[in-house]
C-alpha positions in Angstrom: 0.0 0.0 -0.1 1.3 3.6 -0.7 1.3 6.2 1.7 2.3 8.9 -0.8 -0.7 11.1 0.5 0.8 11.7 3.7 3.7 13.7 1.9 3.6 16.7 -0.2 4.4 16.4 -3.8 7.7 18.5 -3.2 8.7 16.0 -0.6 8.0 13.0 -2.8 10.2 14.6 -5.8 13.0 16.2 -3.6 13.9 12.7 -1.7 13.3 10.3 -4.9 16.6 9.3 -6.3 15.1 8.0 -9.5 12.3 10.8 -9.9 12.7 10.8 -13.6 12.7 7.0 -13.8 9.9 6.0 -11.0 7.6 7.5 -8.9 8.6 6.6 -5.3 6.1 4.1 -3.4 6.5 5.6 0.0 5.5 3.2 3.2 5.8 3.5 7.1 8.9 1.6 8.4 8.4 2.7 12.2 5.3 2.8 14.4 5.9 6.6 15.0 7.2 8.7 18.3 6.1 11.8 19.8 8.0 14.9 19.5 7.7 18.3 20.9 4.7 20.4 19.7 2.2 18.0 19.6 3.8 16.0 16.7 4.6 12.5 15.8 7.4 11.5 13.7 7.2 8.6 11.3 9.9 7.3 9.4 9.0 6.1 5.7 11.0 4.3 3.3 10.7 4.2 -0.5 10.1 0.6 -1.9 11.7 1.7 -5.6 14.7 3.6 -4.6 15.5 3.1 -1.0 15.2 6.8 0.1 14.3 7.5 3.8 12.4 10.7 5.4 11.0 11.4 8.7 7.9 12.6 8.3 6.1 14.8 11.5 2.3 14.8 11.4 0.4 16.3 14.0 -1.1 14.1 16.4 -4.9 14.5 15.2 -3.7 13.4 11.6 -1.4 10.6 13.1 -4.7 9.3 15.0 -6.5 9.3 11.4 -3.9 7.3 9.9 -2.9 5.0 13.1 -4.5 1.8 12.1 -3.0 1.7 8.4 0.6 2.7 9.7 0.7 0.3 12.5 -0.6 -2.7 10.1 1.8 -1.8 7.4 4.7 -1.8 9.8 3.5 -4.8 12.1 3.0 -6.7 8.7 5.3 -9.7 8.6 
């Protein structure tokens, strides 16, 4: 499952190593941890090029996507 909707278009293109060849397919690789300012940091990895990014989501936005993120991270 792609989680590109959590990133802005600029973030998707900036971190893509193969931006001319492939559109990145981002997926979360950590459950997320809280940070200052009522935010949650989720580490994301591109399946296509291996780029990694830490995305800061507001706690309310994280709650909306929490079940999907946890199911993707804990998928064995």
